[in-house]
Structure formats: structure tokens, C-alpha cells
LUMBA-371126 format. One line per 4 residues: number of its first residue (from 0); their letters; for each residue y, z, x of N, C-alpha, C. Coordinates in nm, 4 decimals, padded with zeros to 6 digits. Example, Ala and Ser with C-alpha at 12.3 -4.5 7.8 and 13.67 -1.06 7.14 Angstrom:
0	AS	-00.5690 00.7800 01.3190 -00.4500 00.7800 01.2300 -00.3300 00.7800 01.3200 ~ -00.2250 00.7080 01.2850 -00.1060 00.7140 01.3670 00.0030 00.7870 01.2900
//
This chain:
0	XXXX	-00.1397 00.0049 00.0749 -00.0103 -00.0216 -00.0051 00.0966 00.0032 00.0680 ~ 00.1710 00.1302 00.1015 00.3517 00.1137 00.1866 00.3454 00.2247 00.1830 ~ 00.4056 00.2378 00.3776 00.4267 00.3724 00.4305 00.5859 00.4303 00.3937 ~ 00.6311 00.3683 00.2596 00.7478 00.4050 00.2129 00.8000 00.4888 00.0938
4	XXXX	00.8510 00.5164 00.0715 00.8575 00.5921 -00.0239 00.9945 00.5649 -00.0635 ~ 00.9836 00.4225 -00.2156 01.0644 00.3991 -00.2742 01.1284 00.4361 -00.3875 ~ 01.1060 00.5641 -00.3971 01.1964 00.6416 -00.5373 01.2946 00.6342 -00.5152 ~ 01.3453 00.6351 -00.5947 01.5207 00.5705 -00.6218 01.5794 00.4409 -00.5998
8	XXXX	01.4710 00.3560 -00.5619 01.5522 00.2237 -00.5113 01.4982 00.1290 -00.6232 ~ 01.6417 00.0288 -00.6665 01.6165 -00.0185 -00.7680 01.6537 -00.2071 -00.7267 ~ 01.5324 -00.2926 -00.7591 01.5117 -00.4186 -00.7725 01.5127 -00.5214 -00.8664 ~ 01.5698 -00.5934 -00.8553 01.6018 -00.7007 -00.9893 01.4885 -00.8447 -00.9556
12	XXXX	01.4779 -00.8973 -01.0388 01.3454 -01.0064 -01.0062 01.4325 -01.0852 -01.1449 ~ 01.4218 -01.2112 -01.0863 01.4910 -01.3292 -01.2190 01.4503 -01.4539 -01.2049 ~ 01.3983 -01.4530 -01.2675 01.2907 -01.6002 -01.3054 01.3511 -01.6676 -01.4353 ~ 01.2920 -01.7521 -01.4931 01.2632 -01.8276 -01.6168 01.1485 -01.8345 -01.7244
16	XXXX	01.1621 -01.8965 -01.8210 01.0875 -01.7713 -01.9271 00.8983 -01.8822 -01.9121 ~ 00.9481 -02.0088 -01.7905 00.7673 -02.0904 -01.8347 00.8188 -02.1668 -01.6534 ~ 00.6455 -02.0917 -01.6132 00.6191 -02.1510 -01.4523 00.6745 -02.0550 -01.3872 ~ 00.6747 -01.9556 -01.3399 00.6605 -01.8910 -01.1849 00.5744 -01.8878 -01.1945
20	XXXX	00.5318 -01.8505 -01.0050 00.4125 -01.8320 -01.0310 00.3521 -01.7202 -01.0363 ~ 00.2288 -01.7376 -01.0586 00.2095 -01.5642 -01.1278 00.1835 -01.5082 -01.0207 ~ 00.1541 -01.4859 -00.9120 00.1289 -01.3477 -00.8126 00.2671 -01.3177 -00.7738 ~ 00.2959 -01.4597 -00.7382 00.4722 -01.3941 -00.6691 00.5976 -01.3088 -00.7550
24	XXXX	00.5524 -01.3000 -00.8316 00.5810 -01.1989 -00.9769 00.5301 -01.0310 -00.9946 ~ 00.4016 -01.1282 -00.9596 00.3291 -00.9898 -01.0354 00.2880 -00.9206 -00.9385 ~ 00.2769 -00.9456 -00.8078 00.2289 -00.8974 -00.7299 00.3156 -00.7658 -00.6546 ~ 00.4142 -00.8358 -00.6595 00.5786 -00.7756 -00.5967 00.6182 -00.6680 -00.6544
28	XXXX	00.5735 -00.6788 -00.7893 00.6957 -00.5882 -00.9293 00.6009 -00.4871 -00.8720 ~ 00.4343 -00.5333 -00.9177 00.3299 -00.3749 -00.9565 00.3543 -00.3275 -00.8584 ~ 00.3313 -00.3877 -00.7231 00.3854 -00.3577 -00.5791 00.4843 -00.2197 -00.5403 ~ 00.5915 -00.2829 -00.6202 00.7187 -00.1937 -00.5500 00.6997 -00.1187 -00.6571
32	XXXX	00.6967 -00.1511 -00.7802 00.6990 00.0115 -00.9254 00.5716 00.1194 -00.8324 ~ 00.4591 00.0766 -00.7651 00.3546 00.1768 -00.7636 00.4344 00.2316 -00.6724 ~ 00.5191 00.2018 -00.6258 00.5549 00.2684 -00.4220 00.6616 00.3193 -00.4778 ~ 00.7540 00.3786 -00.6629 00.8676 00.4449 -00.6718 00.9608 00.3251 -00.7084
36	XXXX	00.9916 00.2210 -00.7030 01.1289 00.1559 -00.7034 01.0956 00.1408 -00.8477 ~ 01.2520 00.0880 -00.9124 01.2783 00.0939 -01.0608 01.2608 -00.0670 -01.0878 ~ 01.2065 -00.1915 -01.0647 01.1742 -00.3459 -01.0821 01.2526 -00.3735 -01.1934 ~ 01.3356 -00.4251 -01.2604 01.3522 -00.4933 -01.3728 01.3403 -00.6563 -01.3321
40	XXXX	01.2749 -00.7215 -01.4328 01.2899 -00.8779 -01.4481 01.3976 -00.9548 -01.5558 ~ 01.4639 -01.0427 -01.4777 01.5589 -01.1027 -01.5751 01.4944 -01.1874 -01.6017 ~ 01.4879 -01.2614 -01.7023 01.4517 -01.4052 -01.7588 01.6101 -01.4410 -01.8329 ~ 01.5493 -01.6096 -01.8224 01.7023 -01.6496 -01.9449 01.7202 -01.6170 -02.0646
44	XXXX	01.5837 -01.5884 -02.1548 01.5861 -01.4812 -02.2941 01.4767 -01.4152 -02.2766 ~ 01.5229 -01.3604 -02.4069 01.4228 -01.2029 -02.3873 01.2815 -01.2589 -02.3919 ~ 01.2261 -01.4044 -02.4840 01.1277 -01.4579 -02.5154 00.9808 -01.4129 -02.3790 ~ 00.8520 -01.4110 -02.3903 00.7691 -01.3435 -02.3206 00.8157 -01.4863 -02.2097
48	XXXX	00.7614 -01.4070 -02.0342 00.7595 -01.5235 -01.9689 00.5813 -01.5837 -01.9014 ~ 00.6222 -01.6492 -01.9386 00.4752 -01.7041 -01.9613 00.4414 -01.8009 -01.8100 ~ 00.3577 -01.7054 -01.7375 00.3403 -01.6993 -01.5298 00.2303 -01.8422 -01.5158 ~ 00.2362 -01.8980 -01.4198 00.0945 -02.0155 -01.4460 00.0978 -01.9541 -01.2451
52	XXXX	-00.0364 -01.9989 -01.2374 -00.1552 -02.0188 -01.1260 -00.1485 -02.1506 -01.0598 ~ -00.1131 -02.1491 -00.9266 -00.1095 -02.2976 -00.8712 -00.0329 -02.4028 -00.9157 ~ 00.0835 -02.3791 -01.0593 00.1787 -02.4753 -01.1197 00.1401 -02.5151 -01.2181 ~ -00.0259 -02.4915 -01.2338 -00.0439 -02.5704 -01.3872 -00.1338 -02.4934 -01.5001
56	XXXX	-00.2076 -02.3761 -01.4176 -00.3118 -02.2590 -01.4941 -00.2632 -02.1624 -01.5507 ~ -00.2813 -02.1721 -01.7192 -00.2228 -02.0183 -01.7694 -00.1888 -01.8807 -01.7106 ~ -00.1289 -01.8340 -01.6701 -00.1177 -01.7177 -01.5819 -00.1283 -01.5646 -01.7247 ~ -00.0437 -01.4651 -01.6488 00.0117 -01.3619 -01.7555 00.0714 -01.3802 -01.8087
60	XXXX	00.0718 -01.3256 -01.8926 00.2430 -01.3400 -01.9786 00.2986 -01.2033 -01.9467 ~ 00.4081 -01.1704 -01.8563 00.5278 -01.0736 -01.8833 00.6162 -01.0733 -01.9273 ~ 00.6429 -00.9164 -02.0158 00.7431 -00.9519 -02.0758 00.8941 -00.9012 -02.0179 ~ 00.9775 -00.9406 -02.0196 01.1401 -00.9210 -01.9554 01.1711 -00.8532 -01.9597
64	XXXX	01.2738 -00.7340 -01.9378 01.3430 -00.6360 -01.9085 01.4778 -00.6642 -01.9695 ~ 01.5232 -00.7725 -01.9632 01.6426 -00.8112 -01.9886 01.6238 -00.9850 -01.9782 ~ 01.7727 -01.0112 -01.9885 01.8287 -01.1280 -01.9684 01.9292 -01.1676 -01.8205 ~ 01.8656 -01.3190 -01.7696 01.9448 -01.2753 -01.6699 02.1393 -01.2795 -01.6884
68	XXXX	02.1877 -01.2913 -01.8395 02.3032 -01.2938 -01.7934 02.3827 -01.1655 -01.8493 ~ 02.2143 -01.0324 -01.8654 02.3113 -00.9003 -01.8553 02.2940 -00.8149 -01.8207 ~ 02.1789 -00.9086 -01.7271 02.1715 -00.8140 -01.5381 02.3293 -00.7678 -01.4958 ~ 02.3347 -00.6419 -01.3988 02.4595 -00.6466 -01.3118 02.3871 -00.5814 -01.2067
72	XXXX	02.4121 -00.7570 -01.1911 02.3546 -00.7762 -01.0103 02.4209 -00.6404 -00.9321 ~ 02.5178 -00.6009 -00.9466 02.5689 -00.4129 -00.8699 02.4672 -00.3014 -00.8776 ~ 02.4095 -00.3136 -00.9766 02.2905 -00.2007 -01.0139 02.2197 -00.2052 -00.9057 ~ 02.1591 -00.2760 -00.8632 02.0596 -00.2970 -00.7727 02.1018 -00.3078 -00.5744
76	XXXX	01.9451 -00.2445 -00.5388 01.9090 -00.3240 -00.4025 01.8879 -00.3673 -00.3552 ~ 01.8351 -00.4602 -00.4462 01.7287 -00.5799 -00.3777 01.6745 -00.7110 -00.4514 ~ 01.7225 -00.8320 -00.4449 01.7537 -00.9197 -00.5791 01.5814 -01.0011 -00.4776 ~ 01.5139 -01.0225 -00.5662 01.3267 -01.0982 -00.5566 01.3443 -01.2587 -00.6894
80	XXXX	01.3583 -01.3105 -00.5415 01.3424 -01.4150 -00.6453 01.2089 -01.5205 -00.6119 ~ 01.1005 -01.5327 -00.7005 00.9740 -01.5948 -00.6907 01.0064 -01.7075 -00.7392 ~ 00.9010 -01.7580 -00.6895 00.8901 -01.9298 -00.7068 00.8074 -02.0036 -00.8108 ~ 00.6436 -02.1063 -00.8051 00.6695 -02.1379 -00.8414 00.7732 -02.2809 -00.9651
84	XXXX	00.7882 -02.4066 -00.8885 00.7549 -02.5170 -00.9185 00.8864 -02.5494 -01.0487 ~ 00.7955 -02.5457 -01.1600 00.8607 -02.4942 -01.2900 00.9904 -02.4313 -01.2874 ~ 00.9293 -02.2987 -01.2643 01.0397 -02.1959 -01.3025 01.1924 -02.1980 -01.1939 ~ 01.1479 -02.2597 -01.0797 01.2577 -02.2611 -00.9704 01.2871 -02.3580 -00.9728
88	XXXX	01.3145 -02.4533 -01.0421 01.3780 -02.5519 -01.0773 01.4140 -02.5640 -01.1824 ~ 01.4623 -02.5280 -01.2740 01.4633 -02.4488 -01.4255 01.5808 -02.3571 -01.3653 ~ 01.5531 -02.2930 -01.2787 01.6166 -02.1028 -01.2151 01.7327 -02.1583 -01.1325 ~ 01.7348 -02.2813 -01.1099 01.9516 -02.3238 -00.9859 01.9487 -02.3507 -01.0806
92	XXXX	01.9416 -02.4167 -01.1704 02.0482 -02.4758 -01.2814 02.0560 -02.3758 -01.3721 ~ 02.0952 -02.2282 -01.3518 02.1258 -02.1541 -01.4643 02.2648 -02.0645 -01.3725 ~ 02.3696 -02.1360 -01.4269 02.4346 -02.1074 -01.3450 02.3966 -01.9242 -01.3316 ~ 02.3791 -01.8503 -01.4380 02.3553 -01.7190 -01.3744 02.2993 -01.6368 -01.2602
96	XXXX	02.2164 -01.7224 -01.2642 02.1182 -01.7346 -01.1369 02.2198 -01.7423 -01.0215 ~ 02.3418 -01.7971 -00.9795 02.3676 -01.8235 -00.8962 02.5483 -01.7508 -00.8628 ~ 02.5285 -01.6632 -01.0010 02.6434 -01.5864 -00.9878 02.5701 -01.4383 -00.9550 ~ 02.4303 -01.4108 -00.9785 02.3888 -01.3381 -00.9497 02.3162 -01.3470 -00.7737
100	XXXX	02.3225 -01.4305 -00.7382 02.2388 -01.4692 -00.5559 02.3665 -01.4074 -00.5134 ~ 02.4896 -01.4713 -00.5382 02.6389 -01.4683 -00.4732 02.6575 -01.3398 -00.4929 ~ 02.6776 -01.3015 -00.5342 02.7013 -01.1061 -00.5372 02.6268 -01.0735 -00.4788 ~ 02.4840 -01.0557 -00.4536 02.4060 -00.9604 -00.3468 02.4306 -01.0886 -00.1941
104	XXXX	02.4774 -01.1870 -00.1605 02.5017 -01.2647 -00.0671 02.6320 -01.1776 -00.0031 ~ 02.6778 -01.1769 -00.1042 02.8602 -01.1180 -00.1000 02.8664 -01.0250 -00.0191 ~ 02.8174 -00.8938 -00.1198 02.8034 -00.7289 -00.1046 02.7067 -00.7148 00.0295 ~ 02.6576 -00.8218 00.0627 02.6009 -00.7673 00.1560 02.3816 -00.6946 00.1417
108	XXXX	02.3766 -00.7345 00.0341 02.2731 -00.6607 -00.0092 02.1647 -00.7452 00.0021 ~ 02.0150 -00.7307 00.0521 01.9217 -00.8195 00.0740 01.8895 -00.8885 -00.0678 ~ 01.8089 -00.9572 -00.0247 01.7759 -01.1411 -00.1040 01.5947 -01.1241 -00.0482 ~ 01.4901 -01.1302 -00.1609 01.3939 -01.1829 -00.1091 01.3577 -01.3087 -00.1408
112	XXXX	01.3149 -01.4414 -00.1286 01.2395 -01.4875 -00.1944 01.1356 -01.6167 -00.1144 ~ 01.0183 -01.6345 -00.1676 00.9078 -01.7035 -00.2073 00.9206 -01.7918 -00.2347 ~ 00.8250 -01.9092 -00.1345 00.7709 -02.0620 -00.2558 00.9195 -02.0960 -00.2618 ~ 00.9363 -02.1950 -00.3889 01.0058 -02.2918 -00.4396 01.1841 -02.1673 -00.4742
116	XXXX	01.1096 -02.0182 -00.4376 01.2013 -01.9379 -00.4533 01.3760 -01.9719 -00.4154 ~ 01.3892 -02.0443 -00.2848 01.4892 -02.0409 -00.2101 01.5613 -02.1934 -00.2540 ~ 01.5132 -02.2351 -00.3364 01.6135 -02.3523 -00.4124 01.7056 -02.2434 -00.4990 ~ 01.7049 -02.1700 -00.5387 01.8265 -02.0986 -00.5656 01.9706 -02.1057 -00.4789
120	XXXX	01.8307 -02.0692 -00.3514 02.0214 -01.9603 -00.2939 02.0606 -02.1306 -00.2303 ~ 01.9960 -02.2642 -00.2047 02.0373 -02.3429 -00.1934 02.1483 -02.4301 -00.2795 ~ 02.1029 -02.3930 -00.4202 02.2042 -02.4536 -00.5532 02.2928 -02.3171 -00.5335 ~ 02.2889 -02.2165 -00.4772 02.4084 -02.0769 -00.4639 02.4861 -02.1556 -00.3310
124	XXXX	02.4704 -02.1869 -00.2627 02.5327 -02.2733 -00.0830 02.5358 -02.1271 -00.0275 ~ 02.4287 -02.0191 -00.0133 02.4271 -01.9534 00.0879 02.3392 -01.9329 00.2185 ~ 02.2635 -02.0662 00.2507 02.1497 -02.0974 00.3155 02.2428 -02.0845 00.4733 ~ 02.3348 -02.1827 00.4450 02.4360 -02.2453 00.5722 02.3883 -02.1364 00.6632
128	XXXX	02.3644 -02.1843 00.8209 02.3337 -02.0424 00.9107 02.2543 -01.9757 00.8815 ~ 02.1292 -01.9630 00.7860 02.0447 -01.8951 00.7842 01.9600 -01.9662 00.8782 ~ 01.8029 -01.8862 00.8899 01.6560 -01.8837 00.9331 01.5908 -01.8543 00.8014 ~ 01.5348 -01.9356 00.7677 01.4125 -01.9133 00.6377 01.3137 -02.0010 00.6732
132	XXXX	01.2516 -01.9713 00.5435 01.1175 -02.0579 00.5212 01.0709 -02.0386 00.3597 ~ 00.9784 -02.1075 00.3486 01.0035 -02.1857 00.1880 00.8942 -02.2829 00.1859 ~ 00.8380 -02.2820 00.0639 00.7486 -02.3927 00.0005 00.7583 -02.5466 00.1185 ~ 00.6711 -02.6111 00.1671 00.7097 -02.7199 00.2775 00.7841 -02.7785 00.1933
136	XXXX	00.7567 -02.8262 00.0869 00.8796 -02.9316 -00.0029 01.0139 -02.8975 00.0002 ~ 01.1043 -02.8461 00.0114 01.1614 -02.7365 -00.0315 01.2701 -02.7501 00.1718 ~ 01.1664 -02.7828 00.2646 01.2116 -02.8116 00.4180 01.3574 -02.8629 00.4293 ~ 01.3842 -03.0040 00.3442 01.5110 -03.1172 00.3498 01.6121 -03.0418 00.2783
140	XXXX	01.6082 -02.9729 00.1577 01.6955 -02.8844 00.1011 01.7586 -02.8339 00.1796 ~ 01.6719 -02.7169 00.2397 01.7281 -02.6135 00.2989 01.8090 -02.7007 00.4393 ~ 01.7308 -02.7969 00.5099 01.8406 -02.8314 00.6171 01.9147 -02.8726 00.5862 ~ 01.9516 -03.0094 00.4510 02.0189 -03.0408 00.4279 02.1811 -02.9261 00.3549
144	XXXX	02.1282 -02.8503 00.2933 02.2192 -02.7171 00.2966 02.2960 -02.6621 00.4122 ~ 02.2715 -02.6711 00.5473 02.2408 -02.6000 00.6942 02.2148 -02.5010 00.7069 ~ 02.0828 -02.4437 00.6366 01.9781 -02.4163 00.7308 01.8703 -02.4350 00.7885 ~ 01.8206 -02.3585 00.8751 01.7270 -02.4023 00.9736 01.5754 -02.3584 00.8798
148	XXXX	01.5251 -02.4654 00.9360 01.3681 -02.3893 00.7828 01.2442 -02.3824 00.9129 ~ 01.1880 -02.2715 00.8888 01.0585 -02.2250 01.0041 00.9365 -02.2482 00.9078 ~ 00.8410 -02.2927 00.9872 00.7053 -02.2830 00.9233 00.5845 -02.1980 00.9640 ~ 00.6635 -02.0333 00.8434 00.5901 -01.9548 00.9267 00.5361 -01.8250 00.8108
152	XXXX	00.4837 -01.7188 00.8299 00.4536 -01.6545 00.6859 00.5459 -01.5675 00.6553 ~ 00.6900 -01.5022 00.6785 00.7807 -01.4321 00.6700 00.8603 -01.4603 00.7993 ~ 01.0079 -01.4885 00.7370 01.1157 -01.5107 00.8349 01.2022 -01.4327 00.7456 ~ 01.2858 -01.3282 00.8170 01.4247 -01.2438 00.8095 01.5117 -01.2830 00.9033
156	XXXX	01.6404 -01.2492 00.7950 01.7600 -01.2983 00.9001 01.8463 -01.2318 00.8556 ~ 01.9286 -01.2014 00.9378 02.1010 -01.1067 00.9062 02.2318 -01.1879 00.9060 ~ 02.1593 -01.3277 00.9867 02.3223 -01.3722 00.9489 02.4489 -01.3836 00.8241 ~ 02.5305 -01.3674 00.8375 02.6150 -01.3580 00.7808 02.6786 -01.2044 00.7126
160	XXXX	02.6251 -01.1211 00.7456 02.5814 -01.0059 00.7423 02.4932 -00.9128 00.6188 ~ 02.4312 -00.9796 00.6088 02.3358 -01.0157 00.4340 02.1894 -01.0246 00.5295 ~ 02.0705 -01.0204 00.4779 01.9624 -00.9726 00.4838 01.8508 -01.0566 00.4370 ~ 01.7742 -01.2584 00.5039 01.7575 -01.2965 00.3755 01.5651 -01.2578 00.4027
164	XXXX	01.4925 -01.2731 00.3218 01.3743 -01.3031 00.3275 01.3099 -01.3751 00.2943 ~ 01.1956 -01.4464 00.3502 01.1828 -01.5763 00.2765 01.0312 -01.5721 00.3746 ~ 00.9095 -01.6262 00.2112 00.7768 -01.6746 00.2380 00.7975 -01.8244 00.2067 ~ 00.6623 -01.8419 00.2392 00.6104 -01.9721 00.2207 00.5347 -02.0070 00.0464
168	XXXX	00.4606 -01.9382 00.0460 00.3670 -01.9071 -00.0801 00.2982 -01.8066 -00.0864 ~ 00.1769 -01.8164 -00.2055 00.1377 -01.6585 -00.2427 00.0040 -01.6076 -00.1107 ~ 00.0030 -01.6807 -00.0155 -00.0585 -01.6543 00.1230 -00.0072 -01.5513 00.1817 ~ 00.1390 -01.5652 00.1965 00.2275 -01.4990 00.2448 00.2427 -01.3679 00.2011
172	XXXX	00.1965 -01.3328 00.0788 00.2832 -01.2241 00.0127 00.2494 -01.0334 00.0707 ~ 00.1436 -01.0740 00.1437 00.1551 -00.9110 00.1830 00.2794 -00.8878 00.3583 ~ 00.2821 -00.9894 00.4124 00.4075 -01.0026 00.4977 00.5188 -00.9877 00.4361 ~ 00.5748 -01.0982 00.3459 00.6557 -01.1450 00.2523 00.6909 -00.9284 00.1890
176	XXXX	00.5566 -00.8202 00.1230 00.6251 -00.7150 00.0489 00.6242 -00.6158 00.1789 ~ 00.5622 -00.6371 00.2822 00.6215 -00.5358 00.3440 00.7074 -00.5069 00.4051 ~ 00.8188 -00.6694 00.3921 00.9353 -00.6925 00.4689 01.0472 -00.6487 00.3989 ~ 00.9926 -00.6959 00.2326 01.0543 -00.6060 00.1158 01.0731 -00.4503 00.0873
180	XXXX	00.9614 -00.3882 00.1619 00.9560 -00.2440 00.1789 01.0449 -00.1869 00.2633 ~ 01.0598 -00.2635 00.3790 01.1364 -00.1956 00.5118 01.2809 -00.2023 00.4556 ~ 01.3184 -00.3307 00.3725 01.4369 -00.3300 00.3542 01.4803 -00.2410 00.2613 ~ 01.4158 -00.2256 00.1790 01.4371 -00.0821 00.0552 01.4325 00.0277 00.0928
184	XXXX	01.3259 00.0401 00.2181 01.3367 00.2076 00.2701 01.5107 00.2212 00.3691 ~ 01.5340 00.1055 00.4289 01.6526 00.0695 00.4554 01.7403 00.1377 00.3689 ~ 01.7282 00.1065 00.2470 01.9004 00.0856 00.1613 01.9041 00.2607 00.1648 ~ 02.0585 00.3086 00.1615 02.1086 00.4853 00.1674 02.0984 00.5051 00.0121
188	X	02.0180 00.6081 -00.0213 02.0543 00.6620 -00.1383 02.1442 00.7012 -00.2066
//
């Protein structure tokens, strides 16, 4: 599990209501809650979130805690952006998602994005000068946005005064979660 006590830490996970990769949402959320963090899942609407496995097979249904529009980013210590091609492509078109991303980066709070999740960072205009990873198909988008793409299980970058944690796919969840734990443990209560 974790060597960190995350009691009192707050995490905001942002997704759409269809197409988020099941394990990229469910595994980190369950882990963080089990370690004592409060995790709120914000979606476009309050309808159930239909997850997918491998972008095609039906996954678990998750009930959102609130909508993207109702989320106050200032209430949270870390932003989690799961992937899933359909989810990430739709999420980056939500203006409220971009506002949430910029609120975290502007205030120097950590952001953790996995797989296709970095598309929201590209759309928000916050990857310039950052070193990150993602699903390989985002490599060109990241480079065109001024970031440096790396093919590694997890990449952390503090350039620009905020911590970015990224991973490539569900196979990288262990190091991704470990870095989120470390980031949250460093947050002052």
C-alpha cells in the first residue's frame, strides 16, 4: 500500500461521464481513499461515469461526487487526470477542465496525469518547458505544445514551480501512485 498517512489530504479527479479507463480512475481513487485522503470525482454531469477497459470493453460504473462546474480547485491538494482515449479527448474540450488545470498549475499545486490524460494539459497550455510522458500517441501533441516527451513508466517534473507527475498507461500505475503518495505526503496540513 503506502508508507504515507494521507489523512487530511484532498484530491480532485476530473473525468467525463463516458470512456475513462477503468483502472486509471478506480485504482488510484481506491488507493488514495484507503490511505486516508479525501478524493472527489468530478464529471461533466452528475450522471454515472461509465468506465471502459482497453477503450472498448465495459468497466465499472462510478458515481461522481460533483460536476466539473461545481468543483472548487482551491479546496484540493492534488489534481488527478485519468486517461482513456474517449474520456481525455472529450475532457480537453470542457472549458471548466482547463480552468481547473490552470488553477492548480498557477498556484503551484501538483497535477498527476496518466495515459491520454495529458491532453487536458496540452489544451490548458501548461506543458511548455515540462518533461513528461503519456500514451505514445500524444508524443507529437506534447512536443508541439513545447514539452519534452519521454518513454518512461513515470516522469516527475517541477519546472515552472509546480509538480507534474505523468505515466504512460495502466501498466505504470504502481510507480504513478507511489509518486502521488509522495507528493501528497509533502503537502503541509
